[in-house]
N, C-alpha and C positions, 0 to 999 in steps of 0.2 A: 735342611741341607744334609746331603749324604756325607757319611763319614766312612773311614777305613781304619782298622786297627793296625798300628805298627807292630811288626813281628819282634822287634828289638825292645822297645820300651813299653809296649802293650797298651798304649794310650789310643783312644779314638780321636782321629784328627781329620780335618777336611781334605779333599782331594788335592787342594792347592798345596798341601805340605809334603806332597810326594813328587818325585821326578817322573814324568811321563815317558813311557817306552812303547815300542810297537809290538812287544811280545804278547801274545794272546794268553801265555802261561801265567802271567802276573796281573791280568785284568786291566791293562792300559797303564800301570804305574808300578814302580818299584815296590816291594813289600816292606821297605824300611824308609821311615820319614827322612826329610832333609836334615833334620837336626842330629838324629842318630847316625846317618850316613857321615856328616861332616865330623862327628865326634870319632867315629871308627877311623876314618882317614887320618885325622889328627893324631890319634894314638898310635896308629901303624908308623906314621912318620917319626915319631919320638922313639920308636923301636927300630928304626932303619929298615922297615918293611913296607914303606909307603907305596912304591910302584908295584909291588906284588899285590897289595890290597886293592889298588886301583884297577889292576889288570883283572883280578878276580871279579870285581863288580861289574866291570864292562863285559 
């Protein structure tokens, strides 16, 4: 099974752990795994920067 390393947690995870995107820059999926992405958004909302973080990710 093919894996990809998350740029945030540095763990090798299957492609199912990443959100698919159409950007050729990222090779078909975001460089940050779903778990790290969810944690990043949760942390941003605690600091009242939630929408800014979501906007940057999008």
